[in-house]
C-alpha positions in Angstrom: 88.5 -17.9 -273.3 87.7 -17.3 -269.6 85.6 -19.9 -267.8 83.0 -19.3 -265.2 81.2 -16.1 -264.2 80.7 -13.5 -261.6 77.3 -12.9 -260.2 76.2 -9.3 -259.1 74.8 -9.3 -255.6 74.6 -5.5 -255.0 74.5 -2.5 -257.3 73.1 0.5 -255.3 73.7 3.9 -253.7 74.0 3.2 -250.0 74.1 5.4 -246.8 77.3 4.4 -245.0 80.8 3.1 -245.2 82.2 0.0 -246.7 83.5 -2.9 -244.6 85.2 -5.7 -246.5 87.4 -8.4 -244.9 88.8 -11.5 -246.6 90.3 -14.3 -244.6 92.5 -16.5 -246.8 93.7 -19.2 -244.6 92.5 -22.4 -246.4 90.2 -24.5 -244.3 90.1 -28.2 -245.4 87.3 -30.3 -244.0 86.3 -34.0 -244.6 88.2 -36.7 -246.3 90.9 -38.8 -244.9 92.9 -37.2 -242.0 91.1 -33.9 -242.0 88.9 -32.4 -239.3 85.1 -32.5 -239.7 84.7 -28.9 -238.5 86.4 -25.5 -238.3 85.7 -21.9 -237.6 86.9 -18.4 -238.1 86.0 -15.0 -236.4 85.1 -11.7 -237.9 85.3 -8.6 -235.8 82.8 -5.8 -236.7 83.4 -2.3 -235.3 80.0 -1.0 -236.3 76.7 -2.7 -236.9 76.0 -3.5 -240.6 72.8 -2.5 -242.4 73.7 -4.8 -245.3 76.0 -7.8 -245.0 77.1 -10.8 -247.2 79.3 -13.7 -246.3 80.9 -15.4 -249.3 82.7 -18.9 -249.2 85.0 -19.7 -252.0 85.2 -23.5 -252.2 87.3 -26.1 -254.1 87.2 -29.9 -254.2 88.1 -32.7 -256.6 84.6 -33.7 -257.5 81.1 -32.3 -256.8 80.0 -33.2 -253.3 76.8 -35.2 -253.1 74.6 -36.1 -250.1 77.2 -34.7 -247.6 76.6 -33.0 -244.2 77.5 -29.3 -244.9 76.4 -27.1 -242.0 77.3 -23.4 -242.0 76.5 -21.3 -238.9 77.1 -17.7 -237.8 77.2 -17.2 -234.0 75.2 -20.4 -233.6 72.5 -19.5 -236.2 72.3 -22.1 -239.0 72.6 -20.6 -242.5 72.5 -23.8 -244.5 72.4 -27.6 -243.8 73.4 -29.0 -247.2 75.8 -28.2 -249.9 73.9 -26.1 -252.4 76.2 -23.4 -253.8 74.7 -20.6 -255.9 77.5 -21.3 -258.4 79.3 -24.5 -259.2 82.0 -24.9 -261.9 83.3 -28.4 -262.9 86.6 -28.1 -264.7 89.0 -30.9 -265.6 91.3 -30.1 -262.7 88.6 -29.9 -260.1 85.3 -28.3 -258.9 85.0 -24.8 -257.8 82.0 -23.3 -256.0 80.7 -20.2 -254.3 78.2 -19.9 -251.4 76.8 -16.5 -250.6 74.7 -15.7 -247.6 72.8 -12.5 -246.9 73.4 -12.1 -243.1 72.1 -8.5 -242.8 69.7 -9.5 -240.0 72.4 -11.2 -238.0 75.1 -8.5 -238.0 73.2 -5.4 -237.0 75.4 -4.8 -233.9 79.1 -4.4 -233.4 81.0 -7.4 -232.0 82.7 -10.7 -232.8 81.1 -13.1 -235.1 82.0 -16.8 -235.3 81.5 -18.5 -238.6 81.6 -22.3 -238.1 81.5 -25.0 -240.7 80.8 -28.7 -240.4 81.5 -31.1 -243.2 81.1 -34.9 -243.2 82.3 -36.1 -246.6 84.4 -39.0 -247.9 86.4 -36.4 -250.0 88.1 -33.3 -248.8 86.4 -29.9 -249.3 88.5 -26.8 -249.1 87.2 -23.3 -248.2 89.9 -21.3 -249.9 88.6 -17.8 -248.7 85.9 -16.4 -246.5 84.8 -12.8 -247.3 82.6 -10.5 -245.2 81.2 -7.5 -247.2 78.9 -5.1 -245.5 77.7 -1.5 -245.1 78.2 0.4 -241.8 75.6 3.1 -241.6 76.9 6.7 -241.3 74.9 9.9 -241.5 75.5 11.8 -244.9 78.0 9.2 -246.1 76.6 8.4 -249.6 78.5 5.6 -251.4 77.7 3.9 -254.7 78.8 0.2 -254.6 78.9 -2.8 -256.9 79.7 -6.2 -255.5 80.2 -9.4 -257.6 81.1 -12.9 -256.5 81.8 -16.1 -258.4 84.5 -18.2 -260.0 86.3 -17.1 -263.2 89.3 -19.0 -264.5 92.1 -17.5 -266.7 94.7 -19.6 -268.3 98.0 -18.0 -269.4 97.3 -15.4 -272.2 93.6 -15.1 -271.3 91.9 -11.9 -270.0 88.7 -11.2 -268.3 86.9 -7.8 -269.1 84.3 -7.0 -266.5 81.9 -4.1 -267.1 80.9 -2.2 -263.9 78.2 0.3 -264.7 77.5 2.9 -262.1 75.4 6.2 -261.6 76.2 9.4 -263.6 78.0 11.2 -260.8 81.8 11.0 -261.0 83.8 10.2 -257.9 86.9 8.9 -256.4 86.7 5.3 -255.3 88.3 2.1 -254.6 88.5 -1.4 -256.1 89.1 -4.7 -254.3 89.7 -7.9 -256.2 90.0 -11.3 -254.6 92.2 -13.6 -256.7 93.6 -17.2 -256.4 97.1 -17.5 -257.8 98.2 -21.0 -258.9 101.9 -20.5 -258.7 104.5 -17.8 -257.8 105.5 -18.0 -261.5 102.0 -16.6 -262.5 101.7 -12.9 -263.4 98.4 -11.0 -263.6 98.1 -7.4 -264.9 95.1 -5.4 -263.5 93.7 -2.5 -265.5 90.9 -0.1 -264.5 89.2 1.9 -267.3 92.1 1.1 -269.6 94.9 2.1 -267.3 97.2 -0.5 -265.7 97.1 0.0 -261.9 98.6 -3.2 -260.5 100.7 -6.3 -261.3 100.3 -9.4 -259.1 103.2 -11.9 -259.1 105.3 -13.9 -256.8 102.3 -15.1 -254.8 100.6 -18.5 -254.3 97.1 -18.9 -253.0 94.4 -16.3 -252.3 95.4 -12.6 -252.6 93.3 -9.5 -252.1 94.3 -6.8 -254.5 93.4 -3.2 -253.4 93.5 -0.1 -255.6 92.7 3.2 -254.0 92.0 6.7 -255.3 90.5 5.5 -258.6 88.4 8.0 -260.7 85.1 6.3 -261.5 82.2 7.5 -263.7 79.1 5.9 -265.1 80.9 3.4 -267.4 83.8 1.5 -265.8 85.7 -1.6 -266.6 88.1 -3.9 -264.9 90.5 -6.1 -266.9 92.6 -8.9 -265.6 95.3 -10.4 -267.9 97.1 -13.6 -267.0 100.3 -13.1 -268.8 101.4 -15.7 -271.3 104.4 -17.7 -270.2 106.6 -20.7 -271.2 107.0 -21.6 -267.5 105.3 -24.7 -266.3 102.9 -24.8 -263.3 99.7 -26.6 -262.4 96.9 -25.8 -262.2 97.2 -23.2 -264.9 94.2 -21.1 -264.0 94.3 -17.8 -262.1 90.8 -17.6 -260.5 88.8 -14.5 -259.7 86.6 -14.9 -256.6 85.2 -11.5 -255.8 85.1 -7.9 -257.2 84.1 -4.9 -255.2 84.0 -1.4 -256.7 82.7 1.7 -254.9 82.9 5.5 -255.2 82.1 8.0 -252.5 79.7 10.8 -253.3 80.8 13.0 -250.4 84.1 14.3 -249.1 83.7 12.3 -245.9 85.2 12.8 -242.5 88.4 14.8 -242.5 90.2 15.4 -239.2 92.9 18.1 -239.1 95.3 18.8 -236.3 94.8 22.5 -235.9 97.2 22.9 -233.0 99.6 20.5 -231.1 102.1 21.5 -228.4 104.3 20.0 -225.6 104.9 22.2 -222.5 104.6 22.2 -218.8 104.5 18.4 -218.7 101.4 18.2 -220.8 100.4 17.5 -224.4 97.8 19.8 -225.8 95.9 18.8 -229.0 93.2 20.7 -231.0 91.4 18.8 -233.7 88.8 19.9 -236.2 86.6 17.9 -238.6 86.8 19.9 -241.9 84.9 17.2 -243.8 81.2 16.8 -244.4 80.5 13.6 -242.5 80.8 12.8 -238.8 84.2 11.3 -237.7 83.7 8.5 -235.3 86.0 6.8 -232.9 89.0 9.1 -233.4 92.0 7.5 -231.5 94.7 9.8 -230.1 97.8 7.8 -229.1 101.1 9.3 -227.7 104.4 7.4 -227.8 108.0 8.1 -226.5 110.9 5.7 -227.2 108.4 3.0 -228.2 106.4 3.3 -225.0 102.7 4.2 -225.2 102.2 7.2 -222.9 98.4 7.6 -223.3 95.6 6.5 -225.6 92.3 8.4 -226.0 89.2 7.9 -228.0 86.9 10.7 -229.2 83.6 9.1 -229.9 82.3 11.5 -232.5 83.4 14.8 -234.2 80.7 16.4 -236.3 81.5 18.5 -239.5 82.9 21.9 -238.5 83.3 20.9 -234.8 86.5 21.4 -232.8 87.8 19.6 -229.7 90.6 20.3 -227.4 92.4 17.7 -225.3 95.2 17.9 -222.8 97.3 15.0 -221.4 99.8 14.9 -218.6 103.3 13.4 -219.5 106.4 13.0 -217.4 109.3 15.4 -217.8 111.6 12.5 -218.7 109.4 11.4 -221.7 110.9 13.6 -224.5 110.3 13.9 -227.4 106.9 12.5 -228.0 105.1 11.3 -231.1 101.3 11.7 -231.3 99.2 9.7 -233.8 95.6 10.6 -234.7 93.9 7.7 -236.3 90.4 7.6 -237.8 88.4 5.9 -240.5 87.9 7.8 -243.8 85.5 6.9 -246.5 88.1 4.8 -248.4 90.5 3.7 -245.7 92.0 4.2 -242.3 93.8 7.7 -242.0 96.8 8.3 -239.8 98.2 11.7 -238.9 101.6 11.7 -237.2 102.9 14.7 -235.2 106.3 14.9 -233.5 106.4 17.3 -230.5 109.4 18.7 -228.7 109.5 20.8 -225.6 108.6 24.5 -226.1 111.3 26.9 -225.0 
């Protein structure tokens, strides 16, 4: 039977796009021979109206009376080790600390998360996750976010119910797992349909499943396959679960016209979606060399824009890429242009 639990931190309809980043380079602090402090940096392209930082932590025994200071851009979040969830299993202790940092991340920029630990035993931060909402006009998204520690031994499964609103929609699911061995195999099912198999991996892995049809009653199942192979520890651990569905079409940038002639590239773009497309990148390449890079700050629904760029007569053919952020992921449109005759 699975051990541990996931705690729900958000279940709501929000106005904006989802930002989710997991840094899975383990940071071991305290104990013999390890540093007493460390840091990592999150880059945020847009200010966040809602933001959570999640630390997934492991150690041999429960830390007591230790210095544990967590700061974000110099602002202290906590001065002692008081996780929201702490699981003591025979092979070790697993904990989760969750911080609501909405007031600190309202602007775009780089955010430094630093941790100080003074402990006689080593404490490892296995993963650091930033989850937030980037506000965007008309972009309605329904989102459920859970964090915790759930352990699955071989042959065990976790069935996680994810109730949402009545409106159906296309969405995305992100699951952060810790795999104990490359021999371990995990099957991932959403609403009864197998969508992913995770194997050949050791350490923290982020599983991303796009274009999932979601309704009012959803379920995520993770099965740690039974095996006769030996590995230790035996548990696959679930750290985070994020599921969201978009309730609008979102930004959709189309290349209406593209041409190369008279030593210039001409591009006409149109937003055929129902949400503003922001920070659209137009990049032109030839033989691996970047000829130009342009950014269109915003393109409203139904709006068109025309751009022209000078290129050398020697730079033929050219490839133009249009890159923008959709509701579910980054979108890339690639167009190859040859000289008009």
